[in-house]
C-alpha positions as CSV (number, residue, x, y, z in Angstrom):
1,M,-28.6,-89.6,-29.6
2,R,-30.0,-87.3,-27.0
3,W,-30.5,-90.3,-24.7
4,L,-26.9,-91.4,-25.2
5,L,-25.6,-87.9,-24.5
6,A,-27.7,-87.6,-21.3
7,L,-26.3,-91.0,-20.1
8,C,-22.7,-89.9,-20.8
9,L,-23.3,-86.6,-18.9
10,F,-24.8,-88.6,-16.0
11,L,-21.8,-91.0,-15.8
12,L,-19.3,-88.1,-16.1
13,A,-21.1,-86.2,-13.3
14,G,-21.1,-89.3,-11.1
15,T,-17.3,-89.7,-11.7
16,A,-16.7,-86.0,-10.9
17,Q,-18.7,-86.3,-7.7
18,A,-17.1,-89.5,-6.4
19,G,-15.3,-88.7,-3.2
20,P,-11.9,-89.9,-2.0
21,E,-11.4,-93.1,-0.1
22,L,-10.9,-91.3,3.1
23,R,-11.5,-87.7,4.3
24,I,-12.0,-86.8,7.9
25,S,-11.6,-83.7,10.0
26,I,-10.6,-83.6,13.7
27,T,-10.5,-80.4,15.7
28,E,-8.6,-80.4,19.0
29,G,-8.4,-77.1,20.7
30,R,-6.6,-74.6,18.4
31,I,-5.6,-77.3,15.9
32,Q,-7.7,-78.5,13.0
33,N,-6.6,-81.8,11.4
34,D,-7.7,-82.8,8.0
35,F,-6.8,-86.3,6.7
36,F,-7.1,-87.3,3.0
37,R,-6.4,-90.6,1.3
38,D,-7.2,-91.6,-2.2
39,G,-5.2,-94.2,-4.2
40,D,-1.5,-93.2,-4.2
41,I,-2.1,-89.9,-2.3
42,A,-2.2,-89.7,1.5
43,A,-1.8,-86.4,3.3
44,H,-2.6,-84.9,6.7
45,L,-3.1,-81.1,6.9
46,V,-2.5,-79.6,10.3
47,A,-3.8,-76.0,10.7
48,K,-2.8,-74.5,14.0
49,S,-4.5,-71.2,15.0
50,G,-3.6,-68.5,17.5
51,D,0.0,-67.7,18.6
52,G,2.5,-69.8,16.7
53,A,0.1,-70.2,13.8
54,R,1.3,-72.7,11.2
55,L,0.2,-74.9,8.3
56,V,1.8,-78.4,8.0
57,V,1.1,-81.1,5.6
58,A,2.6,-84.5,6.4
59,F,2.7,-87.4,4.0
60,P,3.1,-91.1,4.8
61,A,5.2,-91.4,1.7
62,G,8.8,-91.1,2.9
63,N,7.6,-89.6,6.2
64,S,7.8,-86.3,4.3
65,G,6.1,-83.0,4.7
66,V,6.0,-79.3,4.1
67,G,5.3,-76.5,6.5
68,L,4.7,-72.8,6.9
69,W,5.0,-70.8,10.2
70,F,3.5,-67.3,10.6
71,E,4.5,-64.3,12.6
72,E,1.0,-63.2,13.3
73,A,-1.6,-64.9,15.4
74,T,-4.5,-66.0,13.2
75,N,-7.4,-68.3,13.3
76,W,-7.8,-70.7,10.4
77,S,-10.9,-72.1,8.8
78,V,-10.3,-75.0,6.4
79,S,-12.7,-75.8,3.6
80,P,-13.8,-79.4,3.6
81,A,-13.3,-79.5,-0.2
82,I,-9.7,-80.8,0.0
83,S,-8.7,-82.6,-3.3
84,G,-5.8,-84.7,-4.4
85,H,-3.3,-83.3,-6.9
86,R,-0.5,-84.6,-9.0
87,M,2.3,-82.7,-10.7
88,A,4.3,-84.3,-13.5
89,L,7.9,-83.1,-13.8
90,A,9.8,-82.8,-17.1
91,D,12.1,-85.7,-16.3
92,G,9.2,-88.1,-15.7
93,G,9.1,-87.7,-11.9
94,V,5.8,-87.2,-10.1
95,R,4.8,-85.2,-7.0
96,R,1.6,-86.1,-5.2
97,G,-0.4,-84.3,-2.6
98,I,-3.4,-82.1,-1.9
99,V,-4.9,-78.7,-2.6
100,A,-6.9,-77.0,0.2
101,E,-8.6,-73.7,0.6
102,L,-8.3,-71.8,3.9
103,A,-9.5,-68.6,5.4
104,S,-7.5,-66.6,7.8
105,S,-8.8,-64.2,10.4
106,A,-6.0,-61.7,9.6
107,H,-5.7,-59.1,6.8
108,H,-1.9,-59.5,6.7
109,L,0.3,-62.5,7.1
110,T,4.1,-62.8,7.3
111,I,5.8,-66.0,6.6
112,K,8.2,-66.7,9.4
113,R,9.6,-70.0,8.1
114,A,9.0,-72.3,5.2
115,L,10.3,-75.9,5.2
116,L,10.1,-78.8,2.8
117,G,11.4,-82.3,3.3
118,S,11.3,-84.9,6.1
119,V,8.8,-84.7,8.9
120,R,11.7,-85.3,11.2
121,V,13.2,-81.9,10.0
122,L,9.9,-80.2,10.6
123,R,9.8,-81.7,14.1
124,D,13.3,-80.5,14.7
125,Y,12.3,-77.0,13.8
126,G,9.5,-77.2,16.3
127,Y,12.0,-78.3,19.0
128,A,14.3,-75.3,18.0
129,N,17.0,-77.7,16.7
130,P,19.3,-76.6,13.8
131,I,18.1,-77.2,10.3
132,P,20.5,-78.4,7.5
133,S,21.2,-75.7,4.9
134,S,20.7,-78.3,2.2
135,V,17.0,-78.4,2.7
136,E,16.4,-74.6,2.3
137,A,14.3,-73.4,-0.6
138,T,14.0,-69.8,-1.9
139,P,10.5,-68.5,-2.5
140,T,9.4,-67.3,-6.0
141,I,6.5,-65.1,-6.8
142,A,4.1,-65.8,-9.7
143,G,1.3,-63.2,-9.7
144,N,-0.6,-63.7,-6.5
145,K,1.1,-67.0,-5.7
146,V,4.3,-67.7,-3.8
147,I,6.0,-71.0,-4.4
148,W,8.7,-73.0,-2.5
149,E,10.0,-76.1,-4.2
150,R,13.2,-78.1,-4.4
151,R,14.6,-81.5,-5.4
152,R,15.5,-84.0,-2.8
153,I,19.2,-83.8,-2.0
154,D,19.9,-86.8,-4.2
155,G,18.0,-85.3,-7.2
156,D,14.7,-87.2,-6.8
157,P,11.5,-85.3,-7.4
158,G,11.5,-83.6,-4.0
159,Y,8.9,-81.3,-2.6
160,Y,6.6,-78.4,-3.4
161,Q,4.3,-76.0,-1.6
162,A,2.5,-72.9,-2.8
163,L,0.2,-70.3,-1.3
164,E,-2.2,-68.5,-3.7
165,V,-3.9,-65.4,-2.2
166,L,-7.4,-65.6,-3.6
167,N,-8.5,-62.1,-2.6
168,G,-5.3,-60.1,-2.2
169,R,-1.5,-59.7,-2.9
170,V,1.8,-61.4,-2.3
171,G,5.1,-59.6,-1.9
172,I,8.7,-60.2,-0.8
173,D,10.5,-57.4,1.1
174,A,14.2,-56.4,0.9
175,N,15.1,-59.1,3.5
176,G,13.4,-61.8,1.5
177,V,10.4,-62.1,3.8
178,V,7.1,-63.1,2.2
179,H,4.0,-61.0,3.0
180,L,0.4,-61.9,2.2
181,S,-2.2,-59.2,2.4
182,A,-5.8,-58.3,1.5
183,D,-8.4,-55.7,2.2
184,A,-10.4,-58.4,4.0
185,P,-9.4,-61.5,5.9
186,V,-7.0,-63.3,3.7
187,R,-8.2,-66.4,1.8
188,L,-5.7,-68.9,0.5
189,R,-5.4,-71.9,-1.8
190,Y,-2.6,-74.1,-0.4
191,T,-0.9,-76.8,-2.5
192,A,1.4,-79.3,-0.8
193,L,3.2,-82.1,-2.7
194,T,5.8,-84.7,-2.2
195,G,7.9,-86.7,-4.7
196,E,8.6,-89.6,-2.2
197,R,7.4,-93.1,-3.2
198,P,3.8,-93.7,-2.1
199,L,3.0,-96.6,0.2
200,S,0.5,-99.4,-0.6
201,P,-2.7,-98.6,1.3
202,I,-4.7,-101.4,3.0
203,P,-8.3,-100.7,2.0
204,A,-10.7,-100.0,4.8
205,A,-12.7,-103.2,3.9
206,A,-9.6,-105.3,4.4
207,L,-8.8,-104.0,7.9
208,L,-11.6,-104.8,10.4
209,K,-13.9,-107.7,11.0
210,P,-17.6,-107.1,11.1
211,G,-17.7,-107.1,14.9
212,A,-15.3,-104.1,15.3
213,G,-16.3,-100.9,16.8
214,T,-18.3,-98.5,14.7
215,D,-16.7,-95.2,15.7
216,P,-16.1,-93.5,12.4
217,Q,-13.3,-91.3,13.6
218,L,-11.3,-94.2,14.9
219,R,-12.0,-96.4,11.9
220,Q,-10.8,-93.7,9.5
221,A,-7.7,-92.9,11.6
222,L,-6.8,-96.6,11.5
223,T,-7.3,-96.7,7.8
224,F,-5.1,-93.6,7.2
225,L,-2.3,-95.3,9.2
226,S,-2.5,-98.8,7.6
227,Y,-0.3,-99.9,4.7
228,D,1.0,-103.2,3.4
229,E,4.6,-102.1,4.0
230,K,4.0,-101.1,7.7
231,L,1.5,-99.6,10.1
232,L,2.3,-96.0,10.9
233,A,2.6,-95.0,14.5
234,G,0.8,-91.7,14.3
235,S,0.2,-88.5,12.4
236,W,1.5,-86.0,11.9
237,Q,4.7,-86.5,13.8
238,Y,5.3,-90.2,13.5
239,N,4.2,-91.2,10.0
240,T,6.4,-94.2,9.8
241,Y,7.3,-97.5,11.4
242,F,7.7,-97.8,15.2
243,G,8.2,-101.4,16.5
244,R,6.6,-101.0,19.9
245,D,3.6,-99.1,18.6
246,T,3.0,-101.7,15.9
247,L,3.2,-104.6,18.3
248,M,1.0,-103.2,21.0
249,S,-1.5,-102.0,18.5
250,L,-1.7,-105.4,17.0
251,R,-2.2,-107.1,20.4
252,L,-5.0,-104.7,21.4
253,L,-6.8,-104.8,18.0
254,M,-6.1,-108.4,17.1
255,P,-9.6,-109.7,18.0
256,V,-11.1,-107.3,15.4
257,L,-8.4,-107.1,12.8
258,K,-8.4,-109.1,9.6
259,P,-5.2,-111.2,8.8
260,R,-3.9,-108.9,6.1
261,A,-3.5,-106.0,8.6
262,I,-2.1,-108.3,11.4
263,E,0.5,-109.9,9.1
264,A,1.5,-106.6,7.6
265,G,2.4,-105.4,11.1
266,L,4.1,-108.6,12.2
267,S,6.0,-108.8,8.9
268,S,7.3,-105.2,9.3
269,V,8.7,-106.1,12.7
270,L,10.3,-109.4,11.7
271,L,11.9,-107.9,8.6
272,R,13.6,-105.1,10.7
273,L,15.2,-107.4,13.3
274,D,18.9,-107.0,13.7
275,A,21.4,-109.9,13.5
276,N,20.9,-110.5,17.3
277,G,17.2,-110.6,17.1
278,E,16.5,-107.2,18.6
279,V,13.4,-105.4,17.4
280,A,13.9,-102.1,15.6
281,H,12.4,-99.1,17.4
282,E,12.2,-96.5,14.6
283,E,13.4,-95.9,11.1
284,D,15.0,-93.0,9.2
285,V,13.5,-93.1,5.7
286,G,13.3,-90.8,2.7
287,E,15.4,-87.7,2.8
288,F,16.1,-88.0,6.6
289,A,18.1,-91.2,5.8
290,L,20.0,-89.3,3.1
291,L,20.7,-86.4,5.5
292,A,21.9,-88.8,8.2
293,R,24.3,-90.5,5.8
294,A,25.5,-87.3,4.3
295,G,26.3,-86.0,7.8
296,E,28.4,-89.1,8.5
297,G,30.2,-88.9,5.2
298,E,28.6,-92.0,3.8
299,E,27.4,-92.7,0.3
300,L,23.9,-91.3,-0.3
301,S,21.1,-93.8,-0.1
302,D,17.5,-93.6,1.1
303,A,17.5,-97.2,2.4
304,P,16.0,-97.1,5.8
305,R,18.3,-96.6,8.8
306,L,17.1,-98.4,11.9
307,D,17.7,-97.8,15.5
308,Y,17.6,-100.4,18.3
309,K,17.8,-98.2,21.4
310,M,14.5,-99.4,22.9
311,V,14.4,-102.5,25.1
312,D,10.8,-103.3,25.7
313,D,9.9,-104.1,22.1
314,D,12.5,-106.9,22.1
315,F,10.3,-108.7,24.7
316,M,6.9,-107.8,23.1
317,L,7.4,-109.8,19.9
318,A,7.2,-113.3,21.3
319,P,4.0,-113.0,23.4
320,I,2.2,-111.1,20.6
321,M,3.4,-113.6,17.9
322,A,2.4,-116.5,20.1
323,H,-1.0,-115.0,20.7
324,Y,-1.7,-114.7,17.0
325,L,-0.2,-118.0,15.8
326,L,-1.4,-120.2,18.7
327,E,-4.5,-118.6,20.2
328,T,-6.5,-117.1,17.3
329,A,-8.4,-119.1,14.7
330,D,-6.9,-117.0,11.8
331,G,-3.4,-117.4,13.1
332,R,-3.6,-121.1,13.7
333,R,-4.9,-121.6,10.2
334,R,-2.2,-119.4,8.6
335,A,0.8,-120.1,10.9
336,R,2.9,-122.4,8.8
337,A,2.5,-120.4,5.6
338,F,3.3,-117.2,7.5
339,L,6.5,-118.5,9.1
340,A,7.6,-119.9,5.7
341,R,7.5,-116.5,4.1
342,Q,10.9,-115.0,3.3
343,G,12.5,-111.6,3.3
344,S,14.4,-110.2,0.4
345,D,17.6,-111.9,1.6
346,G,15.9,-115.3,1.6
347,T,15.6,-115.6,5.4
348,S,12.3,-117.2,6.5
349,F,10.0,-115.5,9.0
350,G,10.4,-118.6,11.2
351,A,14.1,-118.2,11.3
352,L,13.7,-114.5,12.1
353,L,11.3,-115.3,15.0
354,A,13.7,-117.9,16.3
355,R,16.4,-115.4,16.3
356,N,14.4,-113.1,18.6
357,L,13.5,-116.0,20.9
358,N,17.2,-116.8,21.3
359,Y,17.9,-113.2,22.1
360,V,15.2,-113.2,24.8
361,A,16.5,-116.3,26.4
362,T,20.1,-115.0,26.4
363,R,19.1,-111.7,28.0
364,A,16.9,-113.4,30.6
365,R,19.4,-116.1,31.8
366,P,21.5,-114.0,34.2
367,F,18.6,-113.0,36.5
368,S,17.3,-116.6,36.3
369,A,20.6,-117.8,37.7
370,D,20.9,-115.1,40.3
371,P,17.7,-113.1,40.9
372,V,19.2,-109.8,42.2
373,Y,18.2,-106.3,40.9
374,S,21.5,-105.8,39.1
375,N,20.7,-108.8,36.8
376,L,17.3,-107.3,35.8
377,I,17.0,-106.0,32.2
378,G,18.1,-102.4,32.2
379,L,18.2,-99.6,29.7
380,H,21.1,-99.5,27.3
381,D,24.2,-97.8,28.7
382,G,24.2,-94.1,28.4
383,L,20.5,-93.8,27.7
384,T,17.6,-92.6,29.9
385,V,15.0,-94.1,27.6
386,G,14.3,-97.7,26.6
387,E,10.6,-98.4,26.9
388,W,7.3,-96.7,26.0
389,R,7.9,-93.9,28.5
390,D,10.6,-92.7,26.1
391,S,10.8,-89.0,27.0
392,Q,14.0,-88.1,28.8
393,L,12.2,-87.9,32.1
394,G,9.6,-90.6,31.5
395,L,11.2,-92.8,34.1
396,G,12.1,-89.8,36.3
397,G,15.5,-89.3,34.7
398,D,17.2,-91.8,37.0
399,G,15.1,-94.9,36.3
400,R,17.3,-97.7,35.1
401,Y,15.2,-101.0,35.5
402,P,11.6,-100.4,34.3
403,Y,8.7,-102.2,35.9
404,D,7.0,-103.1,32.6
405,I,9.9,-104.8,31.1
406,N,11.0,-106.8,34.1
407,A,7.8,-107.6,35.9
408,A,5.7,-108.3,32.8
409,L,7.3,-108.5,29.4
410,V,10.3,-110.7,30.2
411,P,8.4,-113.5,31.9
412,A,5.7,-113.2,29.2
413,A,8.3,-113.5,26.5
414,L,9.9,-116.6,28.1
415,Q,6.5,-118.3,28.5
416,A,5.6,-117.4,24.9
417,A,8.9,-118.8,23.6
418,D,8.3,-122.0,25.4
419,K,4.8,-122.4,23.9
420,L,6.1,-121.6,20.4
421,Y,8.8,-124.2,20.6
422,A,6.3,-126.7,22.1
423,S,3.9,-126.2,19.2
424,G,6.4,-127.6,16.7
425,L,5.9,-124.6,14.4
426,L,9.6,-123.6,14.7
427,Q,11.0,-127.1,14.2
428,P,12.0,-126.4,10.5
429,Y,13.8,-123.2,11.5
430,S,15.3,-123.3,14.9
431,G,16.8,-126.6,15.8
432,Q,16.9,-127.7,19.4
433,R,14.4,-126.2,21.9
434,P,16.1,-124.5,24.8
435,A,15.5,-126.7,27.9
436,D,15.4,-124.0,30.5
437,L,12.7,-121.7,29.1
438,D,10.0,-122.8,31.5
439,T,12.4,-122.7,34.5
440,M,13.5,-119.2,33.6
441,A,9.9,-118.0,33.2
442,S,9.1,-119.3,36.6
443,V,12.0,-117.5,38.3
444,W,11.2,-114.2,36.6
445,Q,7.5,-114.5,37.4
446,N,8.2,-115.2,41.1
447,Q,11.3,-113.1,41.8
448,A,11.3,-109.9,39.7
449,L,8.0,-108.4,40.9
450,R,9.0,-108.3,44.6
451,L,11.9,-105.9,43.8
452,F,9.3,-103.2,42.7
453,A,7.0,-103.5,45.7
454,V,6.2,-100.3,47.6
455,A,4.2,-100.7,50.9
456,L,3.2,-97.6,52.9
457,S,1.6,-97.5,56.3
458,R,-1.4,-95.3,56.8
459,Q,0.7,-92.7,58.5
460,D,3.3,-92.7,55.8
461,A,0.7,-92.5,53.0
462,S,-1.0,-89.7,54.8
463,D,2.3,-87.8,55.2
464,R,3.1,-88.1,51.5
465,L,-0.3,-87.1,50.3
466,G,-0.2,-84.2,52.7
467,R,3.1,-82.9,51.2
468,F,1.6,-83.3,47.7
469,V,-1.4,-81.1,48.7
470,A,0.7,-78.6,50.6
471,A,2.9,-78.2,47.5
472,G,-0.2,-77.0,45.5
473,Q,-0.4,-80.2,43.4
474,W,-4.0,-80.8,44.6
475,A,-6.6,-78.4,46.2
476,A,-8.3,-80.5,48.9
477,P,-7.0,-82.7,51.8
478,V,-7.0,-86.4,51.1
479,D,-7.9,-89.2,53.5
480,A,-5.1,-91.8,53.3
481,K,-5.0,-95.5,54.1
482,E,-2.4,-98.2,54.1
483,T,-1.3,-98.4,50.5
484,A,0.7,-100.9,48.4
485,F,1.7,-100.6,44.8
486,Y,4.5,-101.3,42.4
487,A,7.3,-98.8,41.6
488,L,7.6,-97.3,38.1
489,A,11.3,-98.4,38.0
490,L,14.4,-99.0,40.0
491,D,17.4,-96.7,39.9
492,Q,21.0,-97.7,39.3
493,A,21.3,-98.7,42.9
494,G,18.2,-100.8,43.0
495,K,16.1,-98.2,44.9
496,T,12.5,-97.9,44.0
497,I,11.1,-94.9,42.2
498,P,7.8,-94.7,44.1
499,V,5.6,-93.3,41.3
500,M,2.2,-95.0,40.9
501,H,1.7,-95.9,37.2
502,S,-0.5,-97.6,34.7
503,D,2.1,-100.1,33.5
504,I,0.5,-102.7,35.7
505,G,-1.7,-103.1,32.5
506,F,1.2,-105.0,31.0
507,A,1.2,-107.6,33.8
508,L,-2.6,-108.0,33.5
509,L,-2.5,-108.5,29.8
510,F,0.6,-110.6,29.4
511,T,0.9,-112.6,32.7
512,Q,-1.1,-114.3,35.4
513,P,-0.3,-112.5,38.7
514,R,-1.0,-114.1,42.0
515,E,-4.0,-112.9,43.9
516,A,-2.0,-110.8,46.3
517,E,-0.2,-109.2,43.4
518,L,-3.5,-108.4,41.7
519,A,-4.8,-106.8,44.9
520,A,-1.7,-104.7,45.2
521,A,-1.9,-103.6,41.6
522,L,-5.5,-102.7,41.5
523,S,-6.6,-101.7,45.0
524,S,-4.6,-98.5,45.0
525,T,-4.4,-97.5,41.3
526,M,-8.1,-97.8,40.7
527,Q,-8.8,-95.1,43.3
528,P,-9.5,-91.4,42.4
529,F,-6.5,-89.2,42.0
530,P,-4.4,-88.3,43.9
531,K,-4.8,-91.6,45.9
532,G,-4.9,-93.5,42.6
533,L,-4.9,-93.0,38.9
534,L,-8.6,-92.4,38.0
535,S,-10.1,-89.1,37.1
536,S,-13.1,-87.7,35.2
537,A,-10.7,-87.0,32.3
538,G,-9.5,-90.6,32.2
539,M,-6.8,-92.8,33.8
540,F,-3.5,-91.1,34.4
541,V,-0.3,-93.0,33.3
542,A,1.6,-91.6,36.3
543,N,0.9,-90.2,39.8
544,P,3.8,-88.8,41.8
545,A,1.8,-88.1,45.0
546,Y,3.6,-90.8,47.0
547,A,7.0,-89.8,45.7
548,E,9.5,-87.1,46.9
549,P,8.5,-83.5,46.1
550,P,11.3,-83.0,43.5
551,R,9.4,-85.6,41.4
552,Y,6.2,-83.6,41.3
553,A,7.3,-81.4,38.4
554,V,8.9,-84.3,36.6
555,F,5.5,-86.1,36.4
556,D,3.0,-83.2,36.3
557,R,0.3,-82.7,33.6
558,S,2.6,-80.8,31.3
559,R,4.9,-83.9,30.9
560,Y,4.6,-86.3,28.0
561,H,4.6,-89.2,30.5
562,G,3.4,-87.4,33.6
563,T,-0.1,-87.0,35.1
564,V,-1.7,-87.3,31.7
565,I,-4.0,-89.7,29.9
566,W,-2.9,-92.0,27.1
567,S,-5.8,-93.7,25.2
568,W,-4.0,-97.0,24.6
569,H,-3.1,-97.5,28.2
570,Q,-6.7,-97.3,29.2
571,A,-7.5,-99.9,26.5
572,M,-4.6,-102.1,27.7
573,M,-5.7,-101.9,31.3
574,L,-9.3,-102.8,30.3
575,A,-8.1,-105.7,28.1
576,G,-5.9,-106.9,30.9
577,V,-8.7,-106.9,33.5
578,D,-10.9,-108.8,31.0
579,R,-8.2,-111.3,30.5
580,Q,-7.8,-111.9,34.3
581,L,-11.6,-112.3,34.6
582,L,-11.3,-115.4,32.3
583,R,-9.3,-117.2,34.9
584,R,-10.9,-120.0,37.0
585,D,-8.4,-120.0,39.8
586,L,-9.3,-116.7,41.5
587,S,-11.3,-116.2,44.7
588,K,-14.6,-114.4,44.8
589,A,-12.9,-111.5,46.5
590,T,-10.4,-111.1,43.7
591,V,-13.1,-111.5,41.0
592,S,-15.1,-108.8,42.7
593,L,-12.0,-106.5,42.8
594,L,-11.5,-107.1,39.0
595,R,-15.1,-106.4,38.3
596,D,-15.0,-103.2,40.3
597,A,-11.8,-102.1,38.5
598,R,-13.5,-102.8,35.2
599,A,-16.5,-100.6,36.0
600,R,-14.3,-97.8,37.2
601,L,-12.2,-98.0,34.1
602,R,-15.1,-98.0,31.8
603,K,-16.4,-94.9,33.5
604,A,-13.0,-93.1,33.3
605,I,-12.8,-94.0,29.6
606,A,-16.3,-92.7,28.9
607,D,-15.5,-89.5,30.8
608,G,-12.5,-88.8,28.6
609,R,-14.1,-89.9,25.3
610,A,-13.9,-86.5,23.6
611,L,-10.2,-87.0,22.8
612,R,-10.3,-90.7,22.4
613,G,-8.3,-90.9,19.2
614,S,-5.5,-88.6,20.3
615,E,-2.0,-89.7,21.3
616,L,-2.6,-88.3,24.8
617,W,-4.3,-85.5,26.6
618,S,-3.9,-83.4,29.7
619,W,-6.5,-81.8,32.0
620,T,-7.6,-78.8,33.9
621,I,-10.0,-78.1,36.8
622,N,-13.4,-76.7,35.9
623,A,-16.0,-76.2,38.7
624,D,-14.1,-78.7,40.9
625,R,-14.1,-81.3,38.1
626,I,-11.1,-82.6,36.2
627,V,-11.7,-81.9,32.5
628,A,-9.8,-83.2,29.5
629,V,-7.8,-80.7,27.4
630,P,-5.6,-81.3,24.3
631,F,-1.9,-81.9,25.2
632,G,0.7,-79.6,23.6
633,Q,-1.4,-76.5,23.4
634,G,-0.9,-75.2,26.9
635,A,2.0,-73.2,28.2
636,G,4.9,-75.5,29.2
637,D,3.5,-78.6,27.6
638,E,6.5,-80.8,26.7
639,T,5.5,-81.6,23.1
640,E,2.3,-81.8,20.9
641,S,-0.1,-84.7,20.7
642,N,-1.0,-86.3,17.4
643,A,-4.6,-86.3,16.4
644,A,-4.4,-89.8,14.9
645,Q,-2.4,-92.4,16.8
646,L,-2.3,-96.1,15.8
647,W,-2.6,-97.6,19.3
648,S,-5.3,-95.1,20.2
649,T,-7.6,-96.9,17.8
650,A,-7.6,-99.8,20.2
651,S,-11.1,-98.8,21.5
652,L,-12.4,-100.4,18.3
653,N,-12.1,-103.6,20.2
654,Q,-14.2,-102.5,23.2
């Protein structure tokens, strides 16, 4: 009996000590990020210290979240013992989330704002946008605990957050403001819950092949963002589907991903195509979908609302699908079964893919017939965004025809469509193969790129770099030489926007540029900043040194798509260089150029490794050296970087 009792106690102790599937902490500057996933619970706690102190918990379920903003500056310390928690409601509903313990450096804290609902609403508050009155919740006090909770606006279980002061008091003043106080630094227990439907997590063991990178932070970030329904773009701000992010992440990670993850991502894109075959950019889900419909006087429904304002993703699907189905062993083996799958309306994946290929051909035909700039693929009318540089000034504010779409993605999509039709895989779904795909691809490959060419004499390059230095954008004089590169975009009149950029990575990864084009793309960009894009913090995605002075501020290091580093663009550039090195038609000089670019890139990536999993990062000068710093925590930074970003896990393939 004593032996049996001891065994039971041992087993119970083992159960109690078993940890969650995923728990990881990432600190970037003043922000501590704690990720937790276990079964049907997934949550990301964001604790921001200093001025603008806040606590946010974001949930992949329904892209929902809760948040608290504080009047006082304080420094947070988060206990690693975060645990999952479930709350059963009287009507059978369930809220899921986490309980965490935190210590503040302050003896008194004042709640400036408390919000519960969609992450999109929390983001809006951060951008000083108005908040719908329907999402407000009145705090209630229960002993030393303050609680905010409410139902979703359609009556579903809704959201809950509570702060329990472990060593002090809670009070509400005459104005309804909540105060927390203690005789010592305040210690808190924070409970954050959502009633949104949980997603179906892809287990870590089902994500990556044995040869994938071993970086534990990147592996766990990828795990947190991976679900059978969709791959999430990034946390905390983008905990839902984004078409472009999904496609590029799949392409960069495909050599090390298992089929379940690849097909989860591809399925999510196919199932969200519109009737024309356009790829959906983003989705409104959960309460944000309800709020949008309520604002437009529609019947309440939380069915996802999709937007199609982006253009680049429409031309990404074909080359990435072709790469999987035709060029990988897993894809070739599973291709016919994958294309035979059906959506809820009975439409096969093969028919959906053919729909997109038809859209690509239709959009590309005008330029093929008359290759002038006005027939290039431009942004949608009335918008200043349409590709991955999707901040309002990402293309300078006046960019209309982006380099990446026209010089790389359109010809790549046409070539991929031709290969997919030639494979016979689409025969059951698409009917006749368009006869002009190969011809159109050739015209685009030969004619589009020349429209973006920028060539500067030594004197012109010297003058432009001199103005850049004189304007205080760089501290030391720069020796210039004759320079050639490709413009970031063309404006409405077809004039080049002469900003050097990393979008040449798209051309390297998806097309086969001629040798002269490779030289123009790499010889200048793989130089140290400000002559090129490389620095000891990483590779910049833009460099305005050769542009007009008004563009300096538009593309500086405080801008989301300015002189900053994006992890996935470094990975794309490196993958593109490696792809070009597989060619057998290049001269020794070009191969040498590619190898030199590869070595320089790998050094830049290693130099900026500290923030490798972040969405992006900026830089500062320390002892005459460019040093990486978190983006979004400096004065004037345009927005805040996510600590876990799907496409930033691409280094697992390098």
